ZAMIKE-393021 format. One line per 8 residues: their letters; for each residue x, y, z of C-alpha. Coordinates in pm, whole numbers, plus 50000, padded with zeros to 5 digits. Layout:
# ZAMIKE-393021
a = X:Y:Z ~ ...
# end
This chain:
# ZAMIKE-393021
xxxxxxxx = 47857:17767:61671 ~ 47533:17771:61873 ~ 47532:17935:62211 ~ 47543:17698:62510 ~ 47225:17625:62698 ~ 47174:17810:63022 ~ 46983:18087:63189 ~ 47090:18326:62909
xxxxxxxx = 46947:18095:62648 ~ 46580:18041:62739 ~ 46396:17741:62602 ~ 46036:17738:62485 ~ 45788:17653:62758 ~ 45666:17345:62574 ~ 46019:17207:62559 ~ 46067:17261:62932
xxxxxxxx = 45747:17075:63000 ~ 45868:16774:62802 ~ 46213:16786:62954 ~ 46074:16802:63308 ~ 45848:16503:63245 ~ 46128:16299:63082 ~ 46366:16379:63363 ~ 46118:16250:63618
xxxxxxxx = 46091:15923:63422 ~ 46467:15897:63369 ~ 46570:15960:63728 ~ 46308:15747:63904 ~ 46452:15408:63808 ~ 46804:15536:63859 ~ 46758:15674:64210 ~ 46484:15439:64326
xxxxxxxx = 46353:15569:64655 ~ 46570:15884:64650 ~ 46410:16229:64605 ~ 46345:16332:64241 ~ 46436:16675:64096 ~ 46148:16911:64124 ~ 46065:17078:63791 ~ 45818:17360:63740
xxxxxxxx = 45469:17250:63660 ~ 45362:17330:63298 ~ 45067:17522:63435 ~ 45261:17724:63694 ~ 45241:18100:63636 ~ 45559:18268:63521 ~ 45650:18627:63480 ~ 45635:18745:63125
xxxxxxxx = 45966:18748:62942 ~ 46156:18559:63216 ~ 46352:18254:63108 ~ 46222:17915:63213 ~ 46379:17783:63536 ~ 46668:17542:63483 ~ 46640:17197:63643 ~ 46885:17150:63932
xxxxxxxx = 47189:16924:63908 ~ 47164:16568:64038 ~ 47389:16649:64329 ~ 47142:16913:64442 ~ 46821:16713:64432 ~ 46562:16857:64674 ~ 46435:16671:64979 ~ 46117:16686:65178
xxxxxxxx = 45763:16753:65053 ~ 45884:16877:64720 ~ 46064:16547:64657 ~ 45756:16351:64759 ~ 45542:16549:64523 ~ 45787:16491:64243 ~ 45774:16118:64304 ~ 45397:16108:64294
xxxxxxxx = 45289:15942:63966 ~ 45088:16161:63724 ~ 44723:16089:63655 ~ 44666:15800:63419 ~ 44584:15920:63066 ~ 44391:15745:62794 ~ 44589:15494:62590 ~ 44574:15710:62278
xxxxxxxx = 44704:16013:62464 ~ 44982:15804:62615 ~ 45092:15681:62274 ~ 45093:16034:62139 ~ 45298:16157:62435 ~ 45545:15869:62389 ~ 45600:15962:62022 ~ 45660:16324:62117
xxxxxxxx = 45906:16222:62387 ~ 46106:16014:62143 ~ 46122:16306:61903 ~ 46244:16537:62179 ~ 46499:16290:62324 ~ 46807:16422:62132 ~ 46734:16774:62243 ~ 46673:16653:62600
xxxxxxxx = 47015:16486:62601 ~ 47175:16815:62505 ~ 47002:16995:62791 ~ 47116:17074:63143 ~ 47073:16716:63271 ~ 47335:16598:63021 ~ 47578:16877:63102 ~ 47855:16839:63366
xxxxxxxx = 47812:17195:63490 ~ 48144:17328:63612 ~ 48322:16992:63575 ~ 48605:16901:63343 ~ 48563:16525:63373 ~ 48293:16444:63122 ~ 48335:16089:63002 ~ 48232:15987:62651
xxxxxxxx = 48146:16219:62363 ~ 47780:16280:62283 ~ 47683:16050:62011 ~ 47403:16096:61763 ~ 47101:15878:61832 ~ 46903:15748:61542 ~ 46588:15963:61557 ~ 46421:16239:61353
xxxxxxxx = 46581:16523:61557 ~ 46945:16454:61470 ~ 46999:16804:61338 ~ 46902:16955:61672 ~ 47145:16733:61863 ~ 47432:16830:61634 ~ 47403:17191:61754 ~ 47509:17084:62110
xxxxxxxx = 47886:17080:62167 ~ 48035:16751:62305 ~ 48266:16728:62606 ~ 48613:16601:62525 ~ 48668:16234:62634 ~ 48969:16187:62865 ~ 49163:15861:62879 ~ 49075:15583:63128
xxxxxxxx = 49401:15631:63320 ~ 49339:16005:63354 ~ 48994:15940:63498 ~ 49130:15677:63744 ~ 49410:15898:63876 ~ 49201:16214:63889 ~ 48913:16041:64062 ~ 49143:15906:64334
xxxxxxxx = 49267:16260:64407 ~ 48922:16413:64427 ~ 48721:16137:64592 ~ 48828:16229:64943 ~ 48770:16603:64886 ~ 48444:16608:64693 ~ 48298:16266:64631 ~ 47988:16406:64476
xxxxxxxx = 48195:16583:64211 ~ 48393:16280:64105 ~ 48155:16221:63824 ~ 47830:16382:63720 ~ 47578:16230:63483 ~ 47662:16328:63129 ~ 47384:16319:62875 ~ 47289:15956:62838
xxxxxxxx = 47549:15832:63085 ~ 47468:15577:63356 ~ 47597:15623:63711 ~ 47805:15338:63845 ~ 47826:15221:64200 ~ 48164:15385:64262 ~ 48083:15711:64091 ~ 48234:15646:63746
xxxxxxxx = 48048:15742:63430 ~ 48005:15553:63112 ~ 47869:15690:62787 ~ 47542:15549:62673 ~ 47655:15567:62318 ~ 47911:15292:62385 ~ 47648:15049:62511 ~ 47564:14734:62320
xxxxxxxx = 47203:14833:62384 ~ 47244:15128:62146 ~ 47028:14974:61881 ~ 46734:14909:62114 ~ 46430:15129:62053 ~ 46216:15284:62319 ~ 46262:15439:62658 ~ 46247:15094:62829
xxxxxxxx = 46554:14969:62645 ~ 46749:15282:62723 ~ 46661:15269:63092 ~ 46745:14895:63115 ~ 47083:14963:62957 ~ 47148:15238:63208 ~ 47063:15015:63504 ~ 47301:14743:63380
xxxxxxxx = 47583:14989:63351 ~ 47523:15104:63709 ~ 47640:14759:63829 ~ 47978:14788:63659 ~ 48260:14920:63878 ~ 48586:15069:63782 ~ 48897:14882:63905 ~ 48995:14963:64263
xxxxxxxx = 49315:15148:64331 ~ 49641:15021:64478 ~ 49588:15250:64775 ~ 49250:15088:64843 ~ 49410:14742:64848 ~ 49686:14861:65080 ~ 49429:15010:65316 ~ 49239:14681:65320
xxxxxxxx = 49555:14487:65396 ~ 49639:14722:65681 ~ 49288:14675:65819 ~ 49330:14293:65796 ~ 49037:14275:65554 ~ 49211:14002:65364 ~ 48910:13869:65180 ~ 48821:14211:65037
xxxxxxxx = 49184:14271:64946 ~ 49195:13938:64761 ~ 48884:14027:64565 ~ 49018:14372:64473 ~ 49346:14223:64356 ~ 49162:13979:64133 ~ 48973:14270:63977 ~ 49297:14462:63923
xxxxxxxx = 49457:14153:63778 ~ 49180:14109:63524 ~ 49178:14477:63429 ~ 49537:14452:63299 ~ 49435:14257:62991 ~ 49288:14572:62831 ~ 49603:14791:62878 ~ 49917:14844:62670
xxxxxxxx = 50226:14624:62707 ~ 50414:14899:62886 ~ 50129:14959:63127 ~ 50092:14587:63182 ~ 50447:14540:63309 ~ 50435:14832:63544 ~ 50090:14749:63685 ~ 50169:14378:63711
xxxxxxxx = 50467:14460:63926 ~ 50246:14660:64160 ~ 49989:14381:64174 ~ 50250:14116:64239 ~ 50395:14323:64520 ~ 50050:14347:64674 ~ 49999:13973:64623 ~ 50320:13904:64811
xxxxxxxx = 50200:14115:65102 ~ 49861:13943:65096 ~ 50019:13598:65071 ~ 50252:13670:65361 ~ 49965:13783:65581 ~ 49732:13499:65482 ~ 49983:13219:65529 ~ 50124:13365:65848
xxxxxxxx = 49773:13342:65987 ~ 49711:12995:65844 ~ 50036:12872:65996 ~ 49896:12962:66338 ~ 49548:12827:66261 ~ 49544:12591:66559 ~ 49600:12881:66798 ~ 49377:13135:66623
xxxxxxxx = 49086:12892:66579 ~ 48986:12956:66942 ~ 49150:13292:67020 ~ 49074:13490:66701 ~ 48845:13295:66468 ~ 48742:13612:66278 ~ 49098:13676:66161 ~ 49138:13311:66065
xxxxxxxx = 48813:13329:65871 ~ 48950:13626:65670 ~ 49260:13430:65574 ~ 49060:13120:65476 ~ 48817:13327:65265 ~ 49112:13486:65083 ~ 49255:13140:65023 ~ 48923:13014:64892
xxxxxxxx = 48892:13315:64658 ~ 49234:13251:64504 ~ 49164:12882:64462 ~ 48834:12965:64294 ~ 49008:13205:64056 ~ 49268:12939:63973 ~ 48991:12697:63885 ~ 48819:12956:63667
xxxxxxxx = 49146:13022:63486 ~ 49215:12652:63428 ~ 48861:12596:63302 ~ 48916:12842:63012 ~ 48987:12678:62679 ~ 49255:12780:62606 ~ 49361:12965:62924 ~ 49420:13337:62899
xxxxxxxx = 49790:13369:62815 ~ 49800:13727:62942 ~ 49736:13591:63295 ~ 50095:13477:63323 ~ 50083:13448:63704 ~ 49791:13206:63703 ~ 49742:12955:63848 ~ 49887:13086:64175
xxxxxxxx = 49846:12746:64344 ~ 49764:12880:64688 ~ 49606:12549:64784 ~ 49943:12380:64737 ~ 50100:12652:64948 ~ 49833:12590:65209 ~ 49922:12220:65214 ~ 50289:12305:65258
xxxxxxxx = 50206:12556:65532 ~ 49991:12305:65721 ~ 50269:12048:65693 ~ 50524:12296:65827 ~ 50291:12391:66112 ~ 50232:12026:66203 ~ 50601:11940:66203 ~ 50685:12249:66410
xxxxxxxx = 50427:12161:66674 ~ 50528:11796:66684 ~ 50895:11891:66731 ~ 50836:12150:67002 ~ 50837:11943:67321 ~ 50851:12248:67547 ~ 50472:12257:67578 ~ 50455:11904:67725
xxxxxxxx = 50554:11877:68093 ~ 50851:11652:68160 ~ 50755:11316:68311 ~ 50987:11179:68575 ~ 51173:10854:68497 ~ 51070:10872:68132 ~ 51341:10839:67870 ~ 51388:11082:67584
xxxxxxxx = 51219:10840:67345 ~ 50928:10799:67581 ~ 50895:11174:67636 ~ 50890:11238:67262 ~ 50625:10971:67207 ~ 50415:11121:67485 ~ 50448:11472:67341 ~ 50360:11369:66985
xxxxxxxx = 50057:11169:67094 ~ 49929:11445:67322 ~ 49984:11716:67060 ~ 49819:11517:66784 ~ 49509:11440:66989 ~ 49464:11797:67117 ~ 49527:11961:66779 ~ 49296:11729:66586
xxxxxxxx = 49026:11800:66842 ~ 49065:12172:66765 ~ 49046:12100:66393 ~ 48725:11899:66417 ~ 48555:12136:66663 ~ 48663:12481:66544 ~ 48832:12470:66202 ~ 48655:12214:65988
xxxxxxxx = 48344:12427:65939 ~ 48550:12725:65816 ~ 48678:12538:65509 ~ 48485:12417:65205 ~ 48446:12036:65181 ~ 48689:12006:64889 ~ 48977:12109:65116 ~ 48927:11795:65331
xxxxxxxx = 49079:11989:65615 ~ 49046:11721:65884 ~ 49188:11441:65675 ~ 49470:11671:65564 ~ 49571:11753:65920 ~ 49518:11397:66045 ~ 49729:11241:65770 ~ 50009:11492:65821
xxxxxxxx = 50016:11430:66196 ~ 50002:11054:66140 ~ 50277:11058:65879 ~ 50510:11261:66099 ~ 50438:11041:66401 ~ 50494:10726:66192 ~ 50823:10857:66050 ~ 50957:10927:66399
xxxxxxxx = 50836:10589:66529 ~ 51008:10412:66239 ~ 51329:10606:66299 ~ 51322:10501:66665 ~ 51247:10139:66581 ~ 51542:10120:66344 ~ 51781:10259:66603 ~ 51927:10081:66906
xxxxxxxx = 51665:10098:67179 ~ 51677:09996:67542 ~ 51433:09731:67658 ~ 51201:09982:67826 ~ 51194:10196:67511 ~ 51105:09893:67299 ~ 50814:09831:67533 ~ 50703:10196:67517
xxxxxxxx = 50722:10207:67138 ~ 50524:09883:67100 ~ 50267:10013:67348 ~ 50217:10327:67139 ~ 50200:10130:66815 ~ 49952:09864:66928 ~ 49755:10018:67212 ~ 49793:10383:67310
xxxxxxxx = 49791:10536:66961 ~ 49489:10353:66817 ~ 49288:10381:67143 ~ 49393:10709:67306 ~ 49321:10907:66990 ~ 48960:10792:67002 ~ 48873:10901:67355 ~ 48695:11208:67216
xxxxxxxx = 48372:11092:67050 ~ 48379:11351:66772 ~ 48743:11270:66704 ~ 48675:10896:66699 ~ 48406:10938:66434 ~ 48634:11133:66202 ~ 48933:10902:66251 ~ 48718:10597:66185
xxxxxxxx = 48650:10728:65834 ~ 49020:10772:65752 ~ 49176:10436:65851 ~ 49520:10589:65910 ~ 49685:10254:65976 ~ 49971:10157:66207 ~ 50266:10369:66311 ~ 50509:10095:66207
xxxxxxxx = 50531:09857:65909 ~ 50426:09503:65997 ~ 50774:09356:65949 ~ 50937:09614:66174 ~ 50666:09569:66434 ~ 50717:09190:66438 ~ 51091:09233:66481 ~ 51037:09462:66780
xxxxxxxx = 50790:09214:66930 ~ 51044:08933:66903 ~ 51310:09143:67073 ~ 51069:09238:67347 ~ 50955:08879:67413 ~ 51310:08743:67425 ~ 51419:09020:67659 ~ 51116:08989:67887
xxxxxxxx = 51146:08611:67915 ~ 51517:08631:67999 ~ 51459:08910:68250 ~ 51188:08719:68435 ~ 51387:08396:68435 ~ 51689:08570:68580 ~ 51477:08744:68843 ~ 51320:08416:68956
xxxxxxxx = 51659:08250:68990 ~ 51792:08534:69205 ~ 51479:08529:69418 ~ 51515:08153:69489 ~ 51877:08201:69587 ~ 51773:08464:69841 ~ 51502:08235:69979 ~ 51745:07946:70030
xxxxxxxx = 51979:08182:70209 ~ 51699:08277:70451 ~ 51635:07907:70527 ~ 52000:07861:70622 ~ 51983:08151:70863 ~ 51750:07936:71083 ~ 51518:08220:71176 ~ 51157:08167:71269
xxxxxxxx = 50935:08267:70980 ~ 50693:08550:71027 ~ 50329:08476:71098 ~ 50036:08626:70914 ~ 49690:08557:71059 ~ 49843:08282:71272 ~ 50010:08107:70976 ~ 50382:08079:70913
xxxxxxxx = 50473:08244:70590 ~ 50768:08272:70361 ~ 50560:08446:70098 ~ 50823:08676:69958 ~ 50924:08400:69721 ~ 50573:08322:69602 ~ 50469:08686:69587 ~ 50776:08788:69390
xxxxxxxx = 50755:08496:69149 ~ 50385:08534:69083 ~ 50410:08912:69061 ~ 50698:08888:68814 ~ 50511:08645:68592 ~ 50176:08820:68622 ~ 50321:09167:68563 ~ 50511:09045:68260
xxxxxxxx = 50198:08890:68115 ~ 49993:09202:68187 ~ 50251:09434:68031 ~ 50259:09217:67723 ~ 49880:09202:67708 ~ 49867:09580:67734 ~ 50070:09595:67415 ~ 49833:09360:67233
xxxxxxxx = 49640:09041:67296 ~ 49867:08846:67062 ~ 50186:08961:67237 ~ 50029:08882:67575 ~ 49934:08530:67470 ~ 50281:08460:67333 ~ 50454:08569:67653 ~ 50206:08374:67866
xxxxxxxx = 50287:08063:67665 ~ 50660:08115:67718 ~ 50626:08184:68090 ~ 50399:07886:68141 ~ 50708:07675:68062 ~ 50924:07887:68287 ~ 50706:07841:68596 ~ 50726:07456:68596
xxxxxxxx = 51103:07481:68554 ~ 51128:07720:68846 ~ 50906:07504:69068 ~ 51121:07200:69000 ~ 51424:07399:69110 ~ 51227:07506:69415 ~ 51131:07146:69492 ~ 51495:07031:69468
xxxxxxxx = 51605:07308:69702 ~ 51326:07219:69947 ~ 51422:06850:69949 ~ 51783:06942:70007 ~ 51688:07158:70302 ~ 51457:06890:70439 ~ 51735:06633:70445 ~ 52022:06851:70561
xxxxxxxx = 51862:07084:70810 ~ 51673:06854:71048 ~ 51869:06983:71344 ~ 51769:07344:71284 ~ 51573:07498:71563 ~ 51302:07625:71334 ~ 51306:07327:71105 ~ 50932:07255:71119
xxxxxxxx = 50816:07620:71103 ~ 51029:07666:70790 ~ 50875:07351:70639 ~ 50528:07480:70723 ~ 50609:07821:70569 ~ 50717:07656:70244 ~ 50408:07435:70236 ~ 50202:07750:70275
xxxxxxxx = 50389:07902:69978 ~ 50253:07627:69760 ~ 49901:07759:69807 ~ 49987:08085:69632 ~ 50139:07902:69337 ~ 49845:07661:69323 ~ 49586:07935:69332 ~ 49759:08130:69055
xxxxxxxx = 49791:07819:68839 ~ 49425:07720:68879 ~ 49303:08068:68784 ~ 49545:08168:68511 ~ 49656:07859:68321 ~ 49413:07684:68091 ~ 49319:07320:68146 ~ 49438:07223:67799
xxxxxxxx = 49784:07355:67879 ~ 50009:07058:67957 ~ 50217:07276:68186 ~ 49926:07310:68428 ~ 49932:06941:68523 ~ 50309:06954:68562 ~ 50288:07256:68792 ~ 50015:07108:69011
xxxxxxxx = 50200:06777:69033 ~ 50519:06949:69148 ~ 50327:07146:69408 ~ 50161:06830:69540 ~ 50502:06668:69571 ~ 50632:06959:69778 ~ 50320:06959:69999 ~ 50317:06584:70061
xxxxxxxx = 50689:06581:70122 ~ 50638:06843:70389 ~ 50341:06659:70537 ~ 50543:06339:70562 ~ 50811:06512:70765 ~ 50556:06682:70991 ~ 50360:06358:71051 ~ 50658:06134:71082
xxxxxxxx = 50709:06188:71454 ~ 50337:06150:71529 ~ 50307:05822:71345 ~ 50617:05690:71518 ~ 50459:05765:71853 ~ 50122:05608:71758 ~ 50261:05276:71636 ~ 50330:05118:71979
xxxxxxxx = 49996:05237:72109 ~ 49811:05057:71829 ~ 49999:04736:71905 ~ 49810:04722:72234 ~ 49503:04604:72043 ~ 49540:04224:72104 ~ 49298:03942:72176 ~ 49331:03987:72546
xxxxxxxx = 49303:04368:72551 ~ 49002:04439:72325 ~ 48800:04484:72638 ~ 49017:04784:72724 ~ 49008:04929:72369 ~ 48844:05250:72493 ~ 49149:05339:72702 ~ 49377:05263:72408
xxxxxxxx = 49170:05488:72179 ~ 49181:05773:72430 ~ 49559:05745:72440 ~ 49573:05759:72061 ~ 49351:06066:72056 ~ 49550:06250:72321 ~ 49882:06185:72149 ~ 49745:06298:71815
xxxxxxxx = 49589:06606:71967 ~ 49925:06735:72085 ~ 50066:06731:71734 ~ 49757:06871:71567 ~ 49792:07194:71763 ~ 50130:07251:71594 ~ 49972:07208:71252 ~ 49736:07499:71297
xxxxxxxx = 50007:07729:71169 ~ 49938:07578:70827 ~ 49700:07764:70599 ~ 49347:07629:70617 ~ 49356:07417:70299 ~ 49677:07248:70413 ~ 49560:07212:70771 ~ 49248:07028:70654
xxxxxxxx = 49463:06817:70426 ~ 49702:06711:70702 ~ 49416:06638:70945 ~ 49260:06423:70676 ~ 49587:06234:70643 ~ 49587:06181:71020 ~ 49226:06065:71008 ~ 49305:05817:70732
xxxxxxxx = 49615:05693:70917 ~ 49419:05635:71242 ~ 49149:05436:71058 ~ 49404:05243:70857 ~ 49609:05145:71164 ~ 49295:05027:71340 ~ 49201:04809:71041 ~ 49557:04673:71031
xxxxxxxx = 49513:04548:71388 ~ 49189:04370:71286 ~ 49365:04199:70994 ~ 49654:04061:71199 ~ 49473:03722:71248 ~ 49545:03744:71618 ~ 49179:03750:71718 ~ 48950:03449:71661
xxxxxxxx = 48607:03439:71822 ~ 48389:03128:71797 ~ 48069:03230:71972 ~ 47821:03494:71851 ~ 47829:03660:72193 ~ 48201:03716:72172 ~ 48165:03849:71820 ~ 47885:04090:71927
xxxxxxxx = 48098:04215:72216 ~ 48391:04288:71985 ~ 48158:04458:71736 ~ 48038:04690:72012 ~ 48397:04788:72106 ~ 48484:04855:71740 ~ 48172:05070:71694 ~ 48252:05267:72008
xxxxxxxx = 48613:05325:71901 ~ 48498:05425:71551 ~ 48255:05681:71695 ~ 48523:05832:71921 ~ 48770:05848:71636 ~ 48520:06012:71404 ~ 48422:06269:71665 ~ 48785:06359:71735
xxxxxxxx = 48887:06397:71371 ~ 48574:06590:71278 ~ 48616:06829:71570 ~ 48969:06902:71455 ~ 48862:06990:71102 ~ 48878:06665:70910 ~ 48654:06665:70607 ~ 48726:06299:70518
xxxxxxxx = 48371:06180:70577 ~ 48434:05889:70338 ~ 48635:05724:70619 ~ 48355:05729:70875 ~ 48176:05414:70755 ~ 48477:05181:70726 ~ 48502:05061:71090 ~ 48121:05048:71151
xxxxxxxx = 48074:04824:70844 ~ 48347:04588:70960 ~ 48184:04578:71306 ~ 47851:04494:71143 ~ 48000:04199:70951 ~ 48140:04064:71279 ~ 47803:04103:71453 ~ 47588:03936:71180
xxxxxxxx = 47537:03560:71187 ~ 47312:03508:70885 ~ 47510:03417:70574 ~ 47289:03615:70339 ~ 47306:03924:70559 ~ 47684:03892:70578 ~ 47705:03877:70198 ~ 47494:04193:70163
xxxxxxxx = 47712:04382:70412 ~ 48029:04264:70235 ~ 47885:04389:69905 ~ 47812:04728:70063 ~ 48164:04745:70202 ~ 48314:04661:69863 ~ 48101:04928:69697 ~ 48215:05196:69941
xxxxxxxx = 48581:05089:69936 ~ 48644:04926:69600 ~ 49013:04872:69671 ~ 48932:04593:69921 ~ 49054:04255:69802 ~ 48997:03888:69895 ~ 49312:03880:70100 ~ 49184:04166:70312
xxxxxxxx = 48842:04011:70361 ~ 48980:03664:70425 ~ 49213:03798:70695 ~ 48927:03992:70851 ~ 48685:03694:70850 ~ 48946:03504:71054 ~ 48777:03672:71352 ~ 48452:03476:71276
xxxxxxxx = 48583:03132:71365 ~ 48234:02977:71344 ~ 48218:03006:70959 ~ 48262:02684:70761 ~ 48498:02662:70469 ~ 48204:02650:70230 ~ 48048:02963:70380 ~ 48380:03144:70375
xxxxxxxx = 48432:03049:70011 ~ 48080:03164:69924 ~ 48140:03505:70086 ~ 48475:03551:69918 ~ 48324:03455:69581 ~ 48051:03710:69625 ~ 48315:03978:69692 ~ 48493:03893:69367
xxxxxxxx = 48171:03947:69173 ~ 48085:04273:69348 ~ 48422:04451:69353 ~ 48443:04739:69107 ~ 48725:04734:68856 ~ 48787:05109:68874 ~ 49044:05222:69131 ~ 48921:05430:69423
xxxxxxxx = 48964:05807:69427 ~ 49125:05784:69772 ~ 49282:05448:69864 ~ 49233:05281:70200 ~ 49273:04901:70183 ~ 49527:04914:69901 ~ 49773:05075:70142 ~ 49737:04782:70384
xxx = 49971:04492:70341 ~ 49838:04152:70459 ~ 50092:03892:70571
# end
């Protein structure tokens, strides 16, 4: 057996030169920028008879200037010389492999027996003894024991071995590149083998788990898992048990973190990222396994279905957060149902905002993380809403539930712009099925209508009771008021409509339609009660103030009706008509005493007293003025209305006196004198009524036009003035004009007939907006 190479076995100088040159070529691509071993120059002087210096081991590569010199490329040689040198190197390669570079000096862990390369120097290589090849398990266990003590000794390069990234060695003879010729093929094969790593150890995975490096632990476990396919059945069972135990630990850590994702997304996003990366890695490995055709049967624990576990974990997390109402402050006067709805809505909105802002970007698109969370929150919310709807709910809880279904849930969730954009893509739908929602709406509308109707009835009863107490109504801005009735009724109706509209437009419209029928019914009851009081309570001390207060109430109802009920609604006309009846009924009572007092004063207008008509008119004005001051406690619209009624009554009574046929004047002078008195009385009457707020300007021309007809003597001029009068007051008839023309005793029958005929042709067929002559009866 040949002696081993070493200092005691000197090599020829020429061989050392070749080996030094080859080593520099071999190590340069392996170590890259690292320092190269420094070999003696072929031309360096050496003491005679001394053995050639042995190249140092890889672990002891020199540094500094010597390493730089070793890395410096040799001078370029002619092509022919380079080819010759290459052929010599190939011939010397087997002997080079058996030299000190290929020996694990002082180590027992040589991996791979030296194999004979196909070259002309095979016989030389056979003289070099091969290191025994230990088993893969021996190397793995021994390396783990020695790595911490002497990492550099875990594995030394052995002959044609390549150095892996974790220090393991692989024999070049086992490479599929064995058949390649040339130094380039050998070096390429060595570089490829450097990238291959030996499986990590269980201890390494445990350390990574303890350090919360979940992604790295997941990757190492996948490598361990794959490495089992090359082991014996006995080894497979034992190792698989270890791996599965580690997987359980990893799974527990990952899904414990994922369960708290919504909290960790802002407080510890790095830890959450580790868990998500581990999840992604397992899902990727499952997909790789399923894509194999057929799948590897030895991978009995694949697919692990971590994505399904993630879905279940997210669902559990969502349900836990939606059930835990302790984080939502208790709202006073809110029922349990209402508090739960508030908590679920608040939690869903806040959590989805966290998902879209902090979590979505951590997941790959195929996880659809936002839609997953949103659908789970929606489904849980909808299930609880349905459960509530199917149970017996109080009226206020029905309203709250409908509000969440139709208004709060679809709108409140979209207050955040980024959240609104994401939710718009999903179309989550309603919290309740349509049929169940319609049933709740019907219950709500029936209950709300009955509640408002009952409230209005009770309110009217209280108002009638106040009338009977005969107390002076309160004044507001100088006006008597009994507004509690109107305010309560209008507020009840308006609030009910607004609450319903807040649920949805459709629900609001339906309740408005129902209540529009309820208001006319209530006002009719109010009118009946008012008439009853008006007839039975005339002796009350505050009879008139109470009447005035109720008239003033009508303004509030009228204003509400004009602004809130559509013109096409038949109930509007009914409401306004009832209000007018109440107002006019009140006016009649208030004016009754005044008109009774004015009647005997007007009777003073006779043929013999027209000369003193000014004194009579002053008496009329003074009497009226006393009553008008009492009417100022009416609200402005009603005050103007009652003054207008007074104005019309004063004009009407004056005309009545002219139509009594008790004045007949034959001469133009007499007629002109009477016309002057009428004009003067008309001017005084107009001034008085206008100064007291009458806006009935349409009455101002009636008496002056009659005075003008009396003054005129020309038949044509009289006809024109009659036509003007008939145009202004189209309700004038022949009987009125004939009675009035009795004053002009100088008209012939033919002239009178001509004037009356002209009136018939000129009178409009349409009734007047406000009657004047039609209210005057001619005897």
